[in-house]
N, C-alpha and C positions, 0 to 999 in steps of 0.2 A: 537378116541375112545380108551379107556383104558380098557383093560381086567384085572380084578382083582378078586380074590376069595372072597366069601362072608364074611369069617372070617376077612380078612384084611380090607375089606370095613367097616365092623361094628367097628373095632378098630379105623379106620380113622375117621368115623362118630362121634364116642364118643369123640375122641381127638379134632376134629374140633369144636364140640359143647362146650367143655371145654374152648376153646380159642376163642369162638364167631366168628367162621369162617364157611364158607361152606366147604363141602368136597373138592370141586375144589380148593378153597382158601388155605386149608390145604395142599394139594398136591403141589401146587405151592410154598408155604412157605417152605415145606420140601425140594423140589428140589433146591430152591434158597439157603437155608442154606447149603445143601450138596455141591453146587457149590463154595460157599464162603470157606467152611471148606477145600475143596480139592485144593483151589488155582486156580481153573478154571474160576472164576469170581471175578472180583475186584469191590469193591464198587465205585460208581461214584466219591465220594469225594476224595478217595485214588487215583484214576486214574487221577483226575484233578491235585492233589497235585504233583503227579509223573511227569505229563506233564509240570507243571509249573516249577518244579526243573530242568527238562531236558532243558527247554528253557533258564533258568538262567545260567545253566552250559555251554550251547552252545554259549551264547553271552558274556561270561566273558572272 
C-alpha cells in the first residue's frame, strides 16, 4: 500500500493518462527512471556489456 495525498494522486493520474499508463505503471516508471538517473540501477544491456568486458580483460 502506498499512502499518497489526493493532489499528488491527481497529478500522477493525469500524467499517467497523458502517457497511456495506469497510475501504478506511472509510479513504477518514475521509480525506474530515478534509479537509473541516480546510478543505483544499471540497464541490463549495460550490465551485460560490462560483464563481457570484465571477462575479456580477465582472460587476456
